[in-house]
C-alpha positions as CSV (number, residue, x, y, z in Angstrom):
1,X,18.5,-15.0,-21.3
2,X,14.8,-15.1,-22.1
3,X,14.2,-17.1,-18.9
4,X,16.0,-14.5,-16.8
5,X,14.0,-11.7,-18.5
6,X,10.7,-13.4,-17.9
7,X,11.6,-14.1,-14.3
8,X,12.6,-10.4,-13.8
9,X,9.2,-9.3,-15.2
10,X,7.3,-11.7,-13.0
11,X,9.3,-10.7,-9.9
12,X,8.8,-7.0,-10.7
13,X,5.0,-7.4,-10.8
14,X,5.0,-9.6,-7.7
15,X,7.0,-7.2,-5.5
16,X,5.2,-4.1,-6.8
17,X,1.8,-5.5,-5.9
18,X,1.8,-4.7,-2.2
19,X,3.1,-1.2,-3.1
20,X,0.3,-0.7,-5.6
21,X,-2.4,-1.4,-2.9
22,X,-0.6,0.9,-0.4
23,X,0.1,3.7,-2.9
24,X,-3.5,3.7,-4.2
25,X,-4.7,4.0,-0.6
26,X,-2.4,6.9,-0.1
27,X,-3.6,8.5,-3.3
28,X,-7.3,8.3,-2.3
29,X,-6.5,9.9,1.1
30,X,-4.4,12.7,-0.3
31,X,-6.9,13.4,-3.0
32,X,-9.4,14.3,-0.3
33,X,-6.8,16.5,1.5
34,X,-5.5,14.1,4.2
35,X,-1.9,13.1,4.1
36,X,-1.6,9.5,5.2
37,X,1.9,8.9,6.5
38,X,0.5,6.0,8.4
39,X,0.5,3.6,5.4
40,X,3.3,1.6,6.9
41,X,1.4,0.9,10.1
42,X,-1.8,0.1,8.3
43,X,0.0,-2.3,5.9
44,X,1.7,-4.0,8.9
45,X,-1.6,-4.5,10.7
46,X,-3.1,-5.9,7.5
47,X,-0.1,-8.2,7.0
48,X,-0.5,-9.7,10.6
49,X,-4.3,-9.9,10.5
50,X,-4.3,-11.6,7.2
51,X,-2.0,-14.4,8.3
52,X,-3.8,-14.8,11.7
53,X,-7.2,-15.1,10.1
54,X,-6.1,-17.2,7.2
55,X,-4.3,-19.6,9.5
56,X,-7.3,-20.0,11.9
57,X,-9.9,-20.3,9.1
58,X,-7.7,-22.2,6.6
59,X,-9.0,-19.7,3.9
60,X,-6.6,-17.1,2.6
61,X,-9.4,-15.1,1.0
62,X,-11.1,-14.6,4.3
63,X,-7.7,-13.5,5.7
64,X,-7.2,-11.1,2.8
65,X,-10.6,-9.5,3.4
66,X,-10.0,-9.3,7.2
67,X,-6.7,-7.6,6.5
68,X,-8.4,-4.8,4.6
69,X,-11.0,-4.4,7.4
70,X,-8.2,-4.2,10.0
71,X,-6.4,-1.6,7.9
72,X,-9.7,0.4,7.6
73,X,-10.3,0.2,11.4
74,X,-6.9,1.6,12.3
75,X,-7.4,4.3,9.6
76,X,-10.5,5.5,11.6
77,X,-8.1,6.6,14.3
78,X,-6.1,8.6,11.8
79,X,-9.4,10.1,10.5
80,X,-10.6,11.1,13.9
81,X,-7.3,12.8,14.8
82,X,-6.8,14.4,11.4
83,X,-10.3,15.4,10.4
84,X,-12.4,15.7,13.6
85,X,-9.6,16.9,16.0
86,X,-7.7,18.7,13.3
87,X,-4.4,17.3,14.6
88,X,-1.1,17.5,12.7
89,X,-1.6,14.8,10.0
90,X,2.1,13.9,9.9
91,X,2.3,13.4,13.7
92,X,-0.9,11.3,13.5
93,X,0.5,9.2,10.7
94,X,3.7,8.6,12.7
95,X,1.7,7.5,15.7
96,X,-0.3,5.1,13.5
97,X,2.9,3.6,12.3
98,X,4.1,3.0,15.8
99,X,0.7,1.7,16.9
100,X,0.4,-0.6,13.9
101,X,3.8,-2.2,14.5
102,X,3.1,-2.7,18.2
103,X,-0.5,-4.0,17.7
104,X,0.6,-6.4,15.0
105,X,3.3,-8.0,17.2
106,X,0.9,-8.1,20.2
107,X,-1.8,-9.9,18.1
108,X,0.7,-12.4,16.7
109,X,2.1,-13.1,20.1
110,X,-1.5,-13.7,21.5
111,X,-2.5,-16.0,18.7
112,X,0.8,-18.0,18.1
113,X,2.9,-17.3,21.2
114,X,5.8,-16.0,19.1
115,X,6.8,-13.0,17.0
116,X,6.9,-15.1,13.8
117,X,3.9,-17.1,12.6
118,X,3.9,-20.5,11.0
119,X,3.2,-20.7,7.3
120,X,-0.5,-20.4,6.4
121,X,-2.2,-23.7,5.1
122,X,-2.8,-22.1,1.7
123,X,-1.5,-19.0,0.1
124,X,-3.5,-16.8,-2.3
125,X,-3.4,-18.5,-5.7
126,X,-1.6,-17.7,-8.8
127,X,-3.3,-17.0,-12.1
128,X,-2.5,-20.5,-13.5
129,X,-2.7,-23.3,-11.0
130,X,-0.7,-25.6,-13.3
131,X,1.8,-23.8,-15.5
132,X,4.2,-26.7,-16.1
133,X,3.0,-27.0,-19.7
134,X,4.0,-23.4,-20.5
135,X,7.7,-24.2,-20.4
136,X,9.9,-21.2,-20.0
137,X,6.8,-18.9,-20.0
138,X,5.7,-20.5,-16.7
139,X,7.9,-17.8,-15.1
140,X,5.2,-15.3,-16.1
141,X,2.7,-16.9,-13.8
142,X,1.5,-13.9,-11.7
143,X,-0.3,-13.9,-8.3
144,X,-4.0,-13.1,-8.5
145,X,-3.4,-10.1,-6.2
146,X,-1.5,-8.5,-9.1
147,X,-4.6,-8.6,-11.2
148,X,-6.7,-7.3,-8.4
149,X,-4.3,-4.4,-7.9
150,X,-4.4,-3.6,-11.7
151,X,-8.2,-3.6,-11.7
152,X,-8.3,-1.4,-8.6
153,X,-6.0,1.1,-10.3
154,X,-8.4,1.2,-13.4
155,X,-11.4,1.6,-11.1
156,X,-9.8,4.4,-9.2
157,X,-8.7,6.1,-12.4
158,X,-12.3,5.9,-13.7
159,X,-13.8,7.3,-10.4
160,X,-11.5,10.3,-10.4
161,X,-11.7,10.9,-14.1
162,X,-15.4,10.1,-15.0
163,X,-17.6,10.3,-11.9
164,X,-19.2,13.0,-9.8
165,X,-17.9,11.5,-6.6
166,X,-14.4,11.6,-7.8
167,X,-14.8,15.2,-8.8
168,X,-16.2,16.0,-5.3
169,X,-13.2,14.3,-3.6
170,X,-10.8,16.3,-5.8
171,X,-12.6,19.5,-5.0
172,X,-12.5,18.8,-1.2
173,X,-8.7,18.2,-1.6
174,X,-8.2,21.3,-3.6
175,X,-10.6,23.9,-2.1
176,X,-12.5,22.6,0.9
177,X,-14.0,26.0,1.7
178,X,-15.5,26.3,-1.8
179,X,-16.6,22.7,-1.7
180,X,-18.3,23.3,1.7
181,X,-20.1,26.4,0.3
182,X,-21.5,24.2,-2.5
183,X,-23.1,21.8,0.0
184,X,-20.5,19.1,0.1
185,X,-19.8,17.5,3.5
186,X,-16.0,17.9,3.7
187,X,-15.7,15.8,6.9
188,X,-17.7,12.9,5.5
189,X,-15.8,12.8,2.3
190,X,-12.4,12.9,4.1
191,X,-13.5,10.2,6.6
192,X,-14.6,8.0,3.7
193,X,-11.4,8.4,1.8
194,X,-9.1,7.8,4.8
195,X,-10.9,4.6,5.7
196,X,-10.7,3.5,2.0
197,X,-7.0,4.3,2.2
198,X,-6.6,2.1,5.3
199,X,-8.6,-0.7,3.7
200,X,-6.4,-0.7,0.6
201,X,-3.2,-0.5,2.7
202,X,-4.4,-3.5,4.7
203,X,-4.9,-5.5,1.5
204,X,-1.3,-4.5,0.5
205,X,0.0,-5.9,3.7
206,X,-1.9,-9.1,3.3
207,X,-0.7,-9.5,-0.3
208,X,2.8,-9.5,1.1
209,X,2.3,-12.2,3.7
210,X,-0.4,-14.3,2.0
211,X,0.9,-14.1,-1.5
212,X,4.7,-13.6,-1.4
213,X,5.9,-14.8,2.1
214,X,3.2,-17.1,3.4
215,X,3.8,-16.0,7.0
216,X,4.2,-12.9,9.1
217,X,7.6,-11.8,10.5
218,X,8.3,-8.4,12.2
219,X,10.2,-7.2,9.0
220,X,7.5,-8.3,6.6
221,X,6.6,-4.8,5.5
222,X,10.0,-3.1,6.3
223,X,9.4,0.3,4.8
224,X,7.0,-0.6,2.0
225,X,4.5,1.9,3.3
226,X,7.0,4.7,3.0
227,X,8.0,3.5,-0.5
228,X,4.3,3.5,-1.4
229,X,4.0,7.1,-0.2
230,X,6.9,8.0,-2.3
231,X,5.2,6.3,-5.3
232,X,2.3,8.7,-4.8
233,X,4.6,11.7,-5.1
234,X,6.6,10.1,-8.0
235,X,3.3,9.3,-9.8
236,X,2.1,12.9,-9.4
237,X,-1.0,11.9,-7.6
238,X,-2.4,10.2,-10.7
239,X,-3.6,6.5,-10.6
240,X,-1.7,5.4,-13.7
241,X,1.4,7.3,-12.7
242,X,1.3,5.8,-9.2
243,X,0.9,2.3,-10.7
244,X,3.9,2.8,-13.0
245,X,5.9,4.2,-10.0
246,X,5.2,1.1,-8.0
247,X,6.4,-1.0,-10.9
248,X,9.6,1.0,-10.9
249,X,10.2,0.3,-7.2
250,X,9.1,-3.3,-7.7
251,X,11.8,-3.6,-10.5
252,X,14.4,-2.4,-8.0
253,X,13.4,-5.1,-5.5
254,X,13.4,-7.8,-8.3
255,X,16.9,-6.8,-9.3
256,X,18.0,-7.2,-5.7
257,X,16.7,-10.7,-5.7
258,X,18.2,-11.7,-9.0
259,X,21.6,-9.9,-8.7
260,X,22.1,-10.9,-5.0
261,X,25.6,-10.4,-3.5
262,X,28.8,-11.0,-5.3
263,X,32.5,-10.3,-5.2
264,X,32.0,-6.7,-6.2
265,X,29.0,-5.7,-4.1
266,X,28.0,-7.3,-0.8
267,X,24.4,-8.6,-0.4
268,X,23.8,-5.9,2.2
269,X,24.7,-3.1,-0.2
270,X,22.5,-4.7,-3.0
271,X,19.6,-4.9,-0.5
272,X,19.8,-1.2,0.0
273,X,18.9,-0.5,-3.6
274,X,15.1,0.0,-3.3
275,X,15.6,2.4,-0.3
276,X,18.4,4.4,-2.0
277,X,16.1,4.8,-5.0
278,X,13.4,6.0,-2.8
279,X,15.6,8.7,-1.3
280,X,16.8,9.7,-4.8
281,X,13.3,10.0,-6.1
282,X,12.2,12.1,-3.1
283,X,15.2,14.5,-3.6
284,X,14.6,14.9,-7.3
285,X,10.8,15.0,-7.5
286,X,9.3,16.1,-4.1
287,X,9.8,19.8,-5.1
288,X,8.5,19.3,-8.6
289,X,5.4,17.3,-8.0
290,X,2.5,19.4,-6.8
291,X,-0.2,17.5,-4.9
292,X,-3.7,18.7,-3.9
293,X,-3.5,22.2,-2.5
294,X,-5.3,21.4,0.8
295,X,-3.4,18.1,1.4
296,X,-2.2,18.1,5.0
297,X,-4.2,21.1,6.0
298,X,-6.9,20.5,8.6
299,X,-10.3,22.0,7.7
300,X,-12.5,23.8,10.2
301,X,-16.0,24.6,9.1
302,X,-16.8,28.3,9.2
303,X,-13.1,29.4,9.1
């Protein structure tokens, strides 16, 4: 019983980690007033880039960093469309998702000549390299990316709660006209936040392929970007709430792995659990959670 519980906790944290990176990225973007529906595409690009670079260099940390940079670069496209060109942010995000999926498959095909990559030489490490002496508690050996995600959540909470820059981002997301009248550069702040969002989403994708899977397949992300976006809403646009929401969705995925399919429910029905919960959360909370007032609204200086 204890072993099963510890394994459930470990798997919950493991599967929630990519969601935490993606959701924190979505939070930063939305706090500045830009809705980032393109998290799925950015995570997919990060997942593919991380494996390609880690395989070619033999260093998963270089791949992890490269994944964040790749996510940030594709986020620039979203920033140009949403901030500079004042395009519909939802349409731009959907385009990023399509572009991210296509670009990832193209990149993997160029590097490996196939849609699936071979396993990387080394995965990102766990907290304890040798946990055999811990007995049953070795099941609580977390990936290092889980610690990084937790630290990032604390840092982002501190920035929005205690720093002037966090206050400026929030003011741009709430009242961009007022923020502009006070001398804040709305465009610059939004560009910065969208790029940070893409960088974090890229890290989320890499944490999936370099920490959990060890290789890239076309279904590596499979909706995690949309679940991360739901976690932002469920968490009420607050870093701690977003983190706990990701743990909730990670728990759903962990239950899928441990329950599996049986005589009562088929494995296909059990595998639907995280996505069904996502829909339920959206139905129950999307009307009750109120995000930044200017989120999704393009800003044009002087109007």
